[in-house]
C-alpha positions as a Markdown table, in Angstrom:
| # | Residue | x | y | z |
|---|---|---|---|---|
| 1 | Met | 163.0 | -0.2 | -13.9 |
| 2 | Thr | 160.9 | -2.6 | -16.0 |
| 3 | Ala | 159.5 | -5.8 | -14.8 |
| 4 | Glu | 162.3 | -7.7 | -16.6 |
| 5 | Glu | 164.8 | -5.6 | -14.6 |
| 6 | Ser | 163.2 | -6.2 | -11.2 |
| 7 | Ala | 165.7 | -7.3 | -8.5 |
| 8 | Leu | 165.5 | -10.6 | -6.6 |
| 9 | Val | 165.9 | -9.8 | -2.9 |
| 10 | Ser | 164.3 | -6.9 | -1.1 |
| 11 | Ala | 165.5 | -7.6 | 2.5 |
| 12 | Phe | 166.9 | -10.2 | 4.8 |
| 13 | Glu | 167.1 | -10.7 | 8.6 |
| 14 | Ile | 168.9 | -12.9 | 10.9 |
| 15 | His | 167.7 | -13.7 | 14.5 |
| 16 | Gly | 170.1 | -15.1 | 17.0 |
| 17 | Leu | 173.2 | -14.6 | 14.8 |
| 18 | Phe | 176.1 | -16.1 | 16.7 |
| 19 | Gly | 173.6 | -16.7 | 19.5 |
| 20 | Ser | 172.9 | -13.1 | 20.6 |
| 21 | Lys | 172.5 | -10.7 | 17.6 |
| 22 | Tyr | 169.6 | -9.6 | 15.5 |
| 23 | Leu | 170.2 | -8.2 | 12.0 |
| 24 | His | 167.7 | -6.7 | 9.6 |
| 25 | Val | 168.9 | -5.2 | 6.2 |
| 26 | Asp | 166.7 | -3.4 | 3.8 |
| 27 | Leu | 168.0 | -3.6 | 0.3 |
| 28 | Thr | 165.5 | -1.3 | -1.4 |
| 29 | Gly | 166.0 | 2.0 | 0.3 |
| 30 | Gln | 163.7 | 5.0 | 0.6 |
| 31 | Gly | 161.4 | 5.8 | -2.3 |
| 32 | Val | 162.0 | 2.4 | -4.0 |
| 33 | Asp | 159.2 | 0.1 | -4.8 |
| 34 | Pro | 159.9 | -3.2 | -2.8 |
| 35 | Ser | 158.3 | -5.2 | -5.6 |
| 36 | Lys | 161.0 | -3.8 | -8.0 |
| 37 | Gly | 163.9 | -3.4 | -5.6 |
| 38 | Arg | 167.2 | -2.0 | -6.8 |
| 39 | Arg | 169.9 | -3.7 | -8.8 |
| 40 | Leu | 172.8 | -2.5 | -6.6 |
| 41 | Ser | 173.0 | -2.6 | -2.8 |
| 42 | Leu | 176.2 | -1.7 | -0.9 |
| 43 | Leu | 176.4 | -3.4 | 2.5 |
| 44 | Tyr | 178.5 | -1.2 | 4.8 |
| 45 | Gly | 179.2 | -1.5 | 8.6 |
| 46 | Asn | 181.9 | -2.1 | 11.1 |
| 47 | Asn | 184.2 | -5.1 | 11.0 |
| 48 | Gly | 182.5 | -8.1 | 12.5 |
| 49 | Ser | 179.0 | -6.7 | 11.9 |
| 50 | Gly | 178.1 | -9.9 | 9.9 |
| 51 | Lys | 178.5 | -8.7 | 6.2 |
| 52 | Thr | 180.5 | -11.7 | 5.1 |
| 53 | Thr | 178.4 | -14.1 | 7.1 |
| 54 | Ala | 175.2 | -12.6 | 5.5 |
| 55 | Leu | 176.6 | -12.9 | 2.0 |
| 56 | Lys | 177.6 | -16.5 | 2.4 |
| 57 | Leu | 174.2 | -17.4 | 3.9 |
| 58 | Leu | 172.4 | -15.7 | 1.0 |
| 59 | Trp | 174.6 | -17.7 | -1.5 |
| 60 | His | 174.1 | -21.0 | 0.2 |
| 61 | Ala | 170.4 | -20.4 | 0.9 |
| 62 | Leu | 169.5 | -19.5 | -2.7 |
| 63 | Ser | 171.7 | -22.2 | -4.5 |
| 64 | Ser | 170.0 | -25.5 | -5.3 |
| 65 | Ser | 172.9 | -27.9 | -6.0 |
| 66 | Asp | 173.2 | -31.0 | -3.8 |
| 67 | Lys | 177.0 | -31.2 | -4.4 |
| 68 | Arg | 178.2 | -27.8 | -3.1 |
| 69 | Gly | 177.5 | -28.2 | 0.6 |
| 70 | His | 174.8 | -25.4 | 0.7 |
| 71 | Arg | 172.5 | -27.0 | 3.3 |
| 72 | Thr | 175.5 | -28.1 | 5.3 |
| 73 | His | 176.8 | -24.5 | 5.6 |
| 74 | Ile | 173.4 | -23.3 | 6.7 |
| 75 | Ala | 173.3 | -26.1 | 9.4 |
| 76 | Lys | 176.8 | -25.1 | 10.7 |
| 77 | Thr | 176.2 | -21.3 | 10.8 |
| 78 | Pro | 174.9 | -20.4 | 14.3 |
| 79 | Phe | 171.6 | -18.6 | 14.2 |
| 80 | Asp | 168.0 | -19.2 | 15.3 |
| 81 | Arg | 166.1 | -17.9 | 12.2 |
| 82 | Phe | 167.2 | -16.5 | 8.9 |
| 83 | Ala | 164.6 | -15.0 | 6.5 |
| 84 | Ile | 165.0 | -13.7 | 2.9 |
| 85 | Tyr | 162.3 | -11.4 | 1.5 |
| 86 | Leu | 162.0 | -11.6 | -2.3 |
| 87 | Cys | 160.7 | -8.7 | -4.4 |
| 88 | Arg | 158.1 | -11.0 | -5.9 |
| 89 | Gly | 156.5 | -11.4 | -2.4 |
| 90 | Asp | 157.9 | -14.8 | -1.3 |
| 91 | Val | 159.5 | -15.2 | 2.1 |
| 92 | Ile | 162.2 | -17.9 | 2.5 |
| 93 | Thr | 162.8 | -18.8 | 6.2 |
| 94 | Phe | 165.3 | -21.1 | 7.8 |
| 95 | Val | 164.5 | -22.1 | 11.4 |
| 96 | Lys | 166.9 | -24.1 | 13.5 |
| 97 | Thr | 165.0 | -26.8 | 15.4 |
| 98 | Ala | 167.6 | -28.0 | 18.0 |
| 99 | Gly | 169.7 | -25.0 | 18.8 |
| 100 | Pro | 171.7 | -22.5 | 16.7 |
| 101 | Val | 173.7 | -25.2 | 14.9 |
| 102 | Gly | 172.3 | -28.4 | 13.3 |
| 103 | Asp | 168.9 | -29.5 | 12.1 |
| 104 | Phe | 166.7 | -26.9 | 10.4 |
| 105 | Asn | 163.4 | -26.4 | 8.5 |
| 106 | Ala | 163.4 | -24.5 | 5.2 |
| 107 | Ile | 159.9 | -22.9 | 4.7 |
| 108 | Val | 158.7 | -20.8 | 1.8 |
| 109 | Thr | 155.5 | -18.7 | 2.1 |
| 110 | Arg | 153.6 | -16.6 | -0.4 |
| 111 | Asn | 150.9 | -14.2 | 0.8 |
| 112 | Glu | 151.2 | -15.8 | 4.2 |
| 113 | Lys | 150.5 | -19.3 | 2.7 |
| 114 | Lys | 153.0 | -22.1 | 2.8 |
| 115 | Val | 154.2 | -23.2 | -0.7 |
| 116 | Ala | 157.2 | -25.3 | 0.3 |
| 117 | Glu | 158.7 | -26.9 | 3.4 |
| 118 | Gln | 161.6 | -29.2 | 4.0 |
| 119 | Phe | 163.3 | -30.6 | 7.1 |
| 120 | Tyr | 167.1 | -31.1 | 7.0 |
| 121 | Lys | 168.9 | -33.4 | 9.4 |
| 122 | Ala | 172.5 | -32.9 | 10.3 |
| 123 | Leu | 174.4 | -36.2 | 10.3 |
| 124 | Pro | 177.3 | -37.1 | 12.6 |
| 125 | Asp | 179.7 | -36.9 | 9.6 |
| 126 | Gly | 178.9 | -33.3 | 9.1 |
| 127 | Ser | 176.7 | -33.8 | 6.0 |
| 128 | Val | 173.0 | -32.9 | 5.8 |
| 129 | Val | 170.1 | -34.9 | 4.4 |
| 130 | Ala | 166.5 | -34.0 | 3.5 |
| 131 | Met | 164.0 | -36.0 | 5.6 |
| 132 | His | 160.2 | -36.3 | 5.5 |
| 133 | Pro | 159.1 | -37.7 | 8.8 |
| 134 | Val | 155.9 | -36.6 | 10.5 |
| 135 | Arg | 156.5 | -33.7 | 12.8 |
| 136 | Glu | 155.1 | -33.1 | 16.2 |
| 137 | Thr | 155.4 | -30.1 | 18.5 |
| 138 | Ser | 156.4 | -30.2 | 22.1 |
| 139 | Pro | 157.2 | -27.4 | 24.6 |
| 140 | His | 160.8 | -27.9 | 23.7 |
| 141 | Gly | 160.3 | -27.1 | 20.0 |
| 142 | Ile | 159.9 | -29.2 | 16.8 |
| 143 | His | 161.0 | -32.9 | 17.1 |
| 144 | Gln | 161.1 | -35.7 | 14.5 |
| 145 | Lys | 159.4 | -38.9 | 15.2 |
| 146 | Pro | 161.7 | -42.0 | 14.8 |
| 147 | Leu | 161.4 | -44.0 | 11.5 |
| 148 | Phe | 159.9 | -46.9 | 13.5 |
| 149 | Asp | 157.3 | -46.3 | 16.2 |
| 150 | Leu | 158.5 | -48.7 | 18.9 |
| 151 | Asp | 156.4 | -49.4 | 22.0 |
| 152 | Asp | 159.0 | -51.5 | 23.7 |
| 153 | Pro | 159.7 | -50.3 | 27.2 |
| 154 | Leu | 163.4 | -50.3 | 26.4 |
| 155 | Ser | 162.8 | -47.4 | 24.0 |
| 156 | Thr | 162.7 | -45.1 | 27.0 |
| 157 | Asp | 166.2 | -46.1 | 28.0 |
| 158 | Thr | 168.8 | -43.5 | 26.9 |
| 159 | Ile | 171.1 | -46.1 | 25.3 |
| 160 | Trp | 168.2 | -47.5 | 23.3 |
| 161 | Glu | 167.2 | -44.0 | 22.2 |
| 162 | Glu | 170.8 | -43.4 | 21.0 |
| 163 | Phe | 170.8 | -46.7 | 19.1 |
| 164 | Thr | 167.5 | -46.1 | 17.3 |
| 165 | Ser | 168.6 | -42.5 | 16.5 |
| 166 | Glu | 171.8 | -43.8 | 14.9 |
| 167 | Phe | 169.9 | -46.6 | 13.2 |
| 168 | Gln | 167.5 | -44.1 | 11.7 |
| 169 | Ile | 170.3 | -41.9 | 10.4 |
| 170 | Glu | 172.0 | -44.9 | 8.7 |
| 171 | Val | 168.6 | -45.9 | 7.2 |
| 172 | Gln | 168.2 | -42.4 | 5.8 |
| 173 | Lys | 171.8 | -42.3 | 4.4 |
| 174 | Ser | 171.1 | -45.7 | 2.7 |
| 175 | Leu | 167.9 | -44.4 | 1.2 |
| 176 | Arg | 169.7 | -41.3 | -0.1 |
| 177 | Arg | 172.4 | -43.4 | -1.6 |
| 178 | Phe | 170.0 | -45.7 | -3.5 |
| 179 | Ser | 167.2 | -43.3 | -4.4 |
| 180 | Lys | 167.0 | -39.6 | -4.6 |
| 181 | Gln | 164.5 | -38.4 | -2.1 |
| 182 | Pro | 162.1 | -35.6 | -2.9 |
| 183 | Asp | 163.2 | -32.2 | -1.7 |
| 184 | Ser | 160.5 | -29.6 | -2.0 |
| 185 | Phe | 162.8 | -26.7 | -1.1 |
| 186 | Val | 165.4 | -27.6 | -3.8 |
| 187 | Asp | 162.5 | -28.0 | -6.3 |
| 188 | Tyr | 161.4 | -24.4 | -5.3 |
| 189 | Leu | 164.9 | -23.0 | -5.9 |
| 190 | Glu | 165.2 | -24.7 | -9.2 |
| 191 | Asn | 161.9 | -23.2 | -10.3 |
| 192 | Leu | 163.0 | -19.8 | -9.0 |
| 193 | Gly | 166.0 | -20.1 | -11.2 |
| 194 | Thr | 168.4 | -17.9 | -9.0 |
| 195 | Gly | 171.7 | -19.8 | -9.1 |
| 196 | Pro | 173.6 | -16.9 | -7.5 |
| 197 | Tyr | 177.3 | -16.1 | -8.1 |
| 198 | Met | 179.6 | -15.0 | -5.3 |
| 199 | Leu | 183.0 | -13.3 | -5.3 |
| 200 | Ala | 184.2 | -14.6 | -1.9 |
| 201 | Asp | 186.9 | -13.3 | 0.4 |
| 202 | Asp | 189.4 | -15.8 | -1.1 |
| 203 | Arg | 189.1 | -13.7 | -4.4 |
| 204 | Arg | 187.5 | -16.5 | -6.3 |
| 205 | Ile | 184.1 | -16.5 | -7.9 |
| 206 | Tyr | 181.7 | -19.3 | -7.0 |
| 207 | Gly | 178.4 | -20.5 | -8.6 |
| 208 | Asp | 176.7 | -23.8 | -9.1 |
| 209 | Asp | 177.5 | -23.6 | -12.8 |
| 210 | Ile | 181.0 | -22.3 | -12.4 |
| 211 | Glu | 183.5 | -25.1 | -12.8 |
| 212 | Arg | 186.2 | -25.0 | -10.1 |
| 213 | Val | 189.8 | -25.2 | -11.3 |
| 214 | Gly | 191.1 | -28.8 | -11.2 |
| 215 | Ser | 187.7 | -30.4 | -12.0 |
| 216 | Arg | 186.5 | -31.3 | -15.4 |
| 217 | His | 183.0 | -32.1 | -16.6 |
| 218 | Arg | 182.7 | -35.3 | -18.4 |
| 219 | Gly | 182.8 | -34.8 | -22.2 |
| 220 | Arg | 184.0 | -31.2 | -21.9 |
| 221 | Arg | 186.8 | -30.3 | -24.2 |
| 222 | Val | 189.8 | -28.7 | -22.4 |
| 223 | Thr | 191.5 | -26.0 | -24.4 |
| 224 | Glu | 195.3 | -25.6 | -24.5 |
| 225 | Thr | 194.9 | -22.2 | -22.9 |
| 226 | Glu | 193.1 | -23.7 | -19.9 |
| 227 | Asp | 195.6 | -26.5 | -19.5 |
| 228 | Ala | 198.5 | -24.0 | -19.6 |
| 229 | Ala | 196.9 | -21.7 | -17.1 |
| 230 | Thr | 196.0 | -24.5 | -14.7 |
| 231 | Asn | 199.6 | -25.7 | -14.7 |
| 232 | Ser | 201.1 | -22.2 | -14.5 |
| 233 | Pro | 203.0 | -21.2 | -11.3 |
| 234 | Ser | 200.4 | -18.6 | -10.4 |
| 235 | Gly | 197.5 | -21.0 | -10.7 |
| 236 | Gly | 194.3 | -20.0 | -8.8 |
| 237 | Val | 192.8 | -16.9 | -10.3 |
| 238 | Thr | 195.0 | -17.3 | -13.4 |
| 239 | Ala | 193.5 | -20.7 | -14.1 |
| 240 | Glu | 190.0 | -19.6 | -13.4 |
| 241 | Leu | 190.4 | -16.6 | -15.7 |
| 242 | Ala | 191.4 | -18.9 | -18.6 |
| 243 | Thr | 188.2 | -20.9 | -18.0 |
| 244 | Ala | 186.1 | -17.7 | -17.7 |
| 245 | Val | 187.6 | -16.4 | -21.0 |
| 246 | Gln | 186.6 | -19.6 | -22.8 |
| 247 | Arg | 183.1 | -19.7 | -21.3 |
| 248 | Ala | 182.4 | -16.0 | -22.1 |
| 249 | Ser | 183.7 | -16.5 | -25.7 |
| 250 | Asp | 181.5 | -19.6 | -26.1 |
| 251 | Met | 178.4 | -17.7 | -24.7 |
| 252 | Ile | 179.0 | -14.8 | -27.1 |
| 253 | Gln | 179.5 | -17.2 | -30.0 |
| 254 | Lys | 176.1 | -18.8 | -29.2 |
| 255 | Met | 174.5 | -15.4 | -29.2 |
| 256 | Ile | 176.0 | -14.6 | -32.6 |
| 257 | Ile | 174.7 | -17.9 | -34.1 |
| 258 | Thr | 171.2 | -17.3 | -32.7 |
| 259 | Gly | 171.2 | -13.8 | -34.1 |
| 260 | Asn | 172.4 | -14.9 | -37.5 |
| 261 | Val | 169.7 | -17.6 | -37.6 |
| 262 | Ser | 167.0 | -15.1 | -36.6 |
| 263 | Gly | 168.3 | -12.5 | -39.1 |
| 264 | Ser | 168.3 | -15.1 | -41.9 |
| 265 | Arg | 164.7 | -15.9 | -41.3 |
| 266 | Gly | 163.9 | -12.2 | -41.7 |
| 267 | Ser | 166.0 | -11.8 | -44.9 |
| 268 | Asn | 164.3 | -14.9 | -46.5 |
| 269 | Asn | 160.9 | -13.3 | -45.9 |
| 270 | Val | 161.7 | -9.9 | -47.3 |
| 271 | Tyr | 163.1 | -11.3 | -50.5 |
| 272 | Leu | 159.7 | -12.6 | -51.3 |
| 273 | Gly | 158.8 | -9.0 | -52.0 |
| 274 | Ile | 161.0 | -9.0 | -55.1 |
| 275 | Leu | 158.7 | -11.5 | -56.8 |
| 276 | Glu | 155.7 | -9.5 | -55.8 |
| 277 | Lys | 157.1 | -6.2 | -57.2 |
| 278 | Ile | 158.3 | -7.8 | -60.4 |
| 279 | Ser | 154.8 | -9.3 | -60.9 |
| 280 | Gln | 153.3 | -5.9 | -60.9 |
| 281 | Thr | 152.0 | -5.0 | -64.4 |
| 282 | Thr | 152.1 | -1.2 | -64.0 |
| 283 | Pro | 155.6 | 0.1 | -63.1 |
| 284 | Lys | 155.4 | 2.8 | -60.4 |
| 285 | Glu | 156.8 | 6.3 | -60.8 |
| 286 | Ala | 160.2 | 7.0 | -59.2 |
| 287 | Asp | 161.8 | 10.4 | -58.5 |
| 288 | Ala | 164.7 | 12.1 | -56.9 |
| 289 | Glu | 163.2 | 11.4 | -53.4 |
| 290 | Thr | 163.4 | 7.7 | -54.2 |
| 291 | Arg | 167.1 | 8.1 | -55.1 |
| 292 | Arg | 167.8 | 10.1 | -51.8 |
| 293 | Lys | 165.9 | 7.6 | -49.7 |
| 294 | Leu | 167.8 | 4.6 | -51.1 |
| 295 | Ser | 171.1 | 6.4 | -50.7 |
| 296 | Asp | 170.4 | 7.3 | -47.0 |
| 297 | Asn | 169.4 | 3.7 | -46.3 |
| 298 | Leu | 172.6 | 2.4 | -47.8 |
| 299 | Lys | 174.7 | 4.9 | -45.8 |
| 300 | Glu | 173.0 | 3.9 | -42.5 |
| 301 | Ile | 173.5 | 0.2 | -43.2 |
| 302 | Ala | 177.2 | 0.9 | -44.1 |
| 303 | Lys | 177.7 | 2.7 | -40.8 |
| 304 | Arg | 176.2 | -0.1 | -38.7 |
| 305 | Thr | 178.0 | -2.9 | -40.5 |
| 306 | Glu | 181.3 | -1.0 | -40.0 |
| 307 | Glu | 180.7 | -1.2 | -36.3 |
| 308 | Tyr | 179.7 | -4.8 | -36.3 |
| 309 | Ser | 182.7 | -5.8 | -38.5 |
| 310 | Lys | 185.1 | -4.8 | -35.7 |
| 311 | Tyr | 184.0 | -7.9 | -33.9 |
| 312 | Gly | 183.7 | -10.1 | -37.0 |
| 313 | Leu | 179.9 | -10.3 | -36.7 |
| 314 | Met | 179.4 | -9.4 | -40.4 |
| 315 | Pro | 181.4 | -7.9 | -43.3 |
| 316 | Pro | 181.2 | -4.1 | -43.9 |
| 317 | Leu | 179.0 | -2.9 | -46.7 |
| 318 | Arg | 180.8 | -1.5 | -49.7 |
| 319 | Glu | 178.9 | 1.7 | -49.5 |
| 320 | Gly | 180.8 | 3.5 | -52.3 |
| 321 | Ser | 180.2 | 0.8 | -54.9 |
| 322 | Phe | 176.5 | 0.8 | -54.2 |
| 323 | Leu | 176.2 | 4.6 | -54.3 |
| 324 | Glu | 178.2 | 4.8 | -57.5 |
| 325 | Val | 175.9 | 2.4 | -59.3 |
| 326 | Leu | 172.8 | 4.2 | -57.9 |
| 327 | Asp | 174.1 | 7.6 | -59.1 |
| 328 | Arg | 174.5 | 6.2 | -62.6 |
| 329 | Thr | 171.0 | 4.8 | -62.7 |
| 330 | Pro | 168.7 | 7.1 | -64.8 |
| 331 | Asp | 165.5 | 8.3 | -63.3 |
| 332 | Ser | 163.5 | 6.1 | -65.7 |
| 333 | Arg | 165.1 | 3.0 | -64.1 |
| 334 | Leu | 164.9 | 4.0 | -60.5 |
| 335 | Asp | 161.8 | 2.0 | -60.0 |
| 336 | Val | 163.7 | -1.2 | -60.9 |
| 337 | Ala | 166.6 | -0.2 | -58.7 |
| 338 | Glu | 164.2 | 0.3 | -55.8 |
| 339 | Asp | 162.5 | -3.0 | -56.4 |
| 340 | Val | 165.9 | -4.7 | -56.1 |
| 341 | Leu | 167.5 | -2.7 | -53.4 |
| 342 | Gln | 164.7 | -2.3 | -50.9 |
| 343 | Pro | 164.4 | -6.0 | -50.1 |
| 344 | Phe | 168.2 | -6.1 | -49.8 |
| 345 | Val | 168.1 | -3.1 | -47.4 |
| 346 | Glu | 165.4 | -4.8 | -45.3 |
| 347 | Ala | 167.3 | -8.0 | -45.2 |
| 348 | Gln | 170.4 | -6.3 | -43.9 |
| 349 | Val | 168.4 | -4.4 | -41.3 |
| 350 | Ala | 166.8 | -7.6 | -40.2 |
| 351 | Arg | 170.2 | -9.2 | -39.7 |
| 352 | Leu | 171.7 | -6.1 | -38.0 |
| 353 | Asp | 168.7 | -5.9 | -35.6 |
| 354 | Ala | 169.1 | -9.6 | -34.7 |
| 355 | Leu | 172.8 | -9.2 | -33.9 |
| 356 | Ser | 172.2 | -5.9 | -32.1 |
| 357 | Pro | 172.2 | -7.4 | -28.5 |
| 358 | Val | 175.5 | -9.1 | -28.9 |
| 359 | Ala | 177.0 | -6.1 | -30.7 |
| 360 | Arg | 176.0 | -3.8 | -27.8 |
| 361 | Leu | 177.3 | -6.3 | -25.2 |
| 362 | Leu | 180.7 | -6.5 | -27.1 |
| 363 | Ala | 180.9 | -2.7 | -27.3 |
| 364 | Thr | 180.2 | -2.4 | -23.6 |
| 365 | Leu | 182.6 | -5.2 | -22.6 |
| 366 | Thr | 185.5 | -3.9 | -24.6 |
| 367 | Arg | 184.9 | -0.3 | -23.6 |
| 368 | Glu | 184.8 | -1.1 | -19.9 |
| 369 | Ile | 187.8 | -3.4 | -19.9 |
| 370 | Asp | 189.9 | -0.9 | -21.9 |
| 371 | Arg | 189.0 | 1.8 | -19.3 |
| 372 | Phe | 190.6 | -0.3 | -16.6 |
| 373 | Phe | 193.6 | -1.2 | -18.8 |
| 374 | Glu | 194.2 | 2.2 | -20.4 |
| 375 | Asn | 197.2 | 3.2 | -18.3 |
| 376 | Ser | 199.1 | 0.0 | -19.2 |
| 377 | Gly | 198.5 | 0.3 | -22.9 |
| 378 | Lys | 196.7 | -3.1 | -22.9 |
| 379 | Arg | 193.4 | -3.6 | -24.6 |
| 380 | Val | 190.9 | -6.3 | -25.2 |
| 381 | Arg | 189.4 | -7.4 | -28.5 |
| 382 | Tyr | 186.9 | -10.0 | -29.7 |
| 383 | Arg | 186.8 | -11.8 | -33.0 |
| 384 | Thr | 184.4 | -14.6 | -33.9 |
| 385 | His | 187.3 | -16.9 | -34.9 |
| 386 | Ser | 189.5 | -16.3 | -31.9 |
| 387 | Gly | 187.2 | -15.2 | -29.1 |
| 388 | Ile | 188.2 | -12.8 | -26.3 |
| 389 | Lys | 191.9 | -11.8 | -26.3 |
| 390 | Val | 194.0 | -9.3 | -24.4 |
| 391 | Leu | 196.6 | -7.4 | -26.5 |
| 392 | Ser | 199.7 | -5.6 | -25.5 |
| 393 | Glu | 200.8 | -2.2 | -26.8 |
| 394 | Glu | 202.7 | -4.1 | -29.5 |
| 395 | Asn | 199.5 | -5.9 | -30.5 |
| 396 | Glu | 200.7 | -9.2 | -29.1 |
| 397 | Tyr | 198.3 | -11.6 | -27.5 |
| 398 | Leu | 198.7 | -11.9 | -23.7 |
| 399 | Ser | 197.8 | -15.0 | -21.8 |
| 400 | Pro | 196.4 | -14.7 | -18.3 |
| 401 | Glu | 199.7 | -15.4 | -16.6 |
| 402 | Asn | 201.2 | -12.3 | -18.4 |
| 403 | Leu | 198.7 | -10.0 | -16.7 |
| 404 | Ser | 199.2 | -8.4 | -13.3 |
| 405 | Ser | 197.2 | -9.8 | -10.3 |
| 406 | Gly | 194.9 | -6.8 | -10.4 |
| 407 | Glu | 194.3 | -7.1 | -14.1 |
| 408 | Arg | 193.5 | -10.8 | -13.7 |
| 409 | Gln | 191.1 | -10.1 | -10.9 |
| 410 | Ile | 189.2 | -7.3 | -12.7 |
| 411 | Leu | 189.0 | -9.3 | -16.0 |
| 412 | Leu | 187.7 | -12.4 | -14.1 |
| 413 | Leu | 185.0 | -10.3 | -12.4 |
| 414 | Leu | 183.9 | -8.5 | -15.6 |
| 415 | Leu | 183.8 | -11.7 | -17.6 |
| 416 | Asn | 181.8 | -13.6 | -15.0 |
| 417 | Thr | 179.5 | -10.6 | -14.9 |
| 418 | Val | 178.9 | -11.1 | -18.6 |
| 419 | Leu | 178.2 | -14.8 | -17.9 |
| 420 | Ala | 175.8 | -13.8 | -15.1 |
| 421 | Arg | 173.5 | -12.0 | -17.7 |
| 422 | Gln | 172.3 | -15.4 | -18.8 |
| 423 | Ser | 173.0 | -17.6 | -15.7 |
| 424 | Thr | 171.8 | -15.8 | -12.6 |
| 425 | Arg | 169.8 | -13.0 | -11.1 |
| 426 | Leu | 172.0 | -12.4 | -8.1 |
| 427 | Phe | 175.7 | -11.6 | -7.8 |
| 428 | Leu | 177.2 | -11.4 | -4.3 |
| 429 | Ile | 180.5 | -9.6 | -3.9 |
| 430 | Asp | 182.6 | -9.5 | -0.7 |
| 431 | Glu | 184.9 | -6.5 | -0.6 |
| 432 | Pro | 186.0 | -6.1 | -4.2 |
| 433 | Glu | 188.3 | -3.3 | -3.3 |
| 434 | Leu | 190.8 | -5.7 | -1.7 |
| 435 | Ser | 192.4 | -6.4 | -5.1 |
| 436 | Leu | 191.9 | -3.0 | -6.8 |
| 437 | Asn | 193.6 | 0.4 | -6.8 |
| 438 | Val | 191.6 | 3.5 | -5.9 |
| 439 | Lys | 190.8 | 4.5 | -9.5 |
| 440 | Trp | 189.5 | 1.0 | -10.3 |
| 441 | Gln | 187.4 | 1.0 | -7.2 |
| 442 | Arg | 185.6 | 4.2 | -8.4 |
| 443 | Gln | 184.9 | 2.6 | -11.8 |
| 444 | Leu | 183.9 | -0.9 | -10.7 |
| 445 | Met | 180.2 | -0.6 | -9.8 |
| 446 | Gly | 179.5 | 1.4 | -12.9 |
| 447 | Ala | 181.1 | -1.2 | -15.1 |
| 448 | Leu | 179.1 | -4.1 | -13.5 |
| 449 | Leu | 175.9 | -2.2 | -13.9 |
| 450 | Ala | 176.7 | -1.3 | -17.5 |
| 451 | Leu | 177.5 | -4.9 | -18.4 |
| 452 | Thr | 174.2 | -6.1 | -17.1 |
| 453 | Glu | 172.0 | -3.2 | -18.3 |
| 454 | Gly | 168.6 | -4.3 | -19.4 |
| 455 | Thr | 168.7 | -7.5 | -17.3 |
| 456 | Ser | 167.4 | -8.5 | -13.9 |
| 457 | Val | 170.9 | -9.2 | -12.4 |
| 458 | Gln | 171.1 | -7.8 | -8.8 |
| 459 | Phe | 174.4 | -7.0 | -7.1 |
| 460 | Ile | 174.7 | -7.1 | -3.3 |
| 461 | Val | 178.2 | -5.9 | -2.4 |
| 462 | Ala | 179.9 | -5.8 | 1.1 |
| 463 | Thr | 182.4 | -3.0 | 1.1 |
| 464 | His | 184.6 | -0.7 | 3.3 |
| 465 | Ser | 185.8 | 1.4 | 0.3 |
| 466 | Ile | 185.1 | 5.1 | 0.6 |
| 467 | Glu | 185.6 | 5.3 | -3.2 |
| 468 | Val | 182.9 | 2.7 | -3.8 |
| 469 | Ile | 180.5 | 4.2 | -1.3 |
| 470 | Thr | 180.8 | 7.8 | -2.3 |
| 471 | Gly | 180.1 | 7.0 | -5.9 |
| 472 | His | 176.8 | 5.2 | -5.1 |
| 473 | Arg | 175.3 | 6.8 | -1.9 |
| 474 | Asp | 171.8 | 6.0 | -3.1 |
| 475 | Ser | 172.6 | 2.3 | -3.0 |
| 476 | Leu | 173.8 | 2.1 | 0.7 |
| 477 | Ala | 172.3 | -0.6 | 3.0 |
| 478 | Arg | 173.6 | -0.3 | 6.6 |
| 479 | Val | 174.5 | -3.5 | 8.5 |
| 480 | Ala | 174.2 | -2.8 | 12.2 |
| 481 | Pro | 173.3 | -5.9 | 14.3 |
| 482 | Lys | 171.6 | -5.3 | 17.6 |
| 483 | Ser | 171.7 | -7.4 | 20.8 |
| 484 | Leu | 168.6 | -9.5 | 21.3 |
| 485 | Glu | 168.3 | -8.0 | 24.8 |
| 486 | Asp | 167.8 | -4.6 | 23.2 |
């Protein structure tokens, strides 16, 4: 595994889970370098062992958005201490300061040195705010000094203490409404750039940059397909699938534009060679080897452009026409033919190489989806002018509501995996087998890894599926909580 492919999380542990449990899960396994980790970890254990709780904590702990309730979820989940060990060496620790539910500190250390720390106060309305008061330590743990240091004797009275506490909370809420307070932990997460995705137990995929059905970003154009899916009787996954199809198509289109721009720069440079060769006063000798080399280059380009043309990335090269003219060219003029064709060949290669990443992605995406759909006769295709489409056996376009629930679910997961390549380093999945047949369960992990090959996307999957487990025994990570008394 290269540095670019290193995983994000190497281990996590929860102390005092639900008040009495201790859980430590190693995600690297034997013989794996902790600084590299592994891209797939399968969490397995008994029902109630804490797999779903751990996945949700990981998602909320590593997500930076202030509008998704991440810190609120951490405050409400009962534990004493929750630590996440990153492959890069950082340790992120959440410590509850007033019991297993409520206020907590988020602390980040690197080489045993503190690099970030933030205190979060749980408010009576259930929300959580970041606070920066001076802390002091007492035999009862960490406490927060009140906003105003009052020496009045009444401050020792219980009623007065409750009043000042409520007053402090209202002041903090007002400050947050009128000015964004610094949050060193959120700043750390944004710099870390994790933004994890999660397929939750409600069969929906969540992420800070994944738009929930029913919401619309200001200025974002809503397609007819999305509107139709949102208002369809099936709703839910169907509507989210329409959005995922559009987002994945847009992402691929951007990759194509970037590749074409890069390839054009290369082709512009190589054409300067024509002028240089024409300016030569002494023509060079050409022979049969020159003819063979030009012919082989044209055939190779024709083969590659044929593959790319299936997705509308570029038109196929008319190999026959080029070879026919080349065959008619006399040996005495091959030097001129080479002067003209070689820059053309180099320009085509530059464009093909620039588009190679998106071509490989499209080939993998269509192959993997078609493997799941093969028994139904359906298949997927991509064209630059129409995006991603599912076709029936009769070559008719199928909208999301025309697919089975299992087909919608697998397509949603695979498309969001494609989006994860550029959006996140961590994809958390809770029991994917719930919506898939046995054959698809066997195929799923291989498809997810294939779609993210060459990237640093890490999958942490909670599963009970024998089909999933037996296919990836070297990725197992046992979840077995122990009693604190043990």
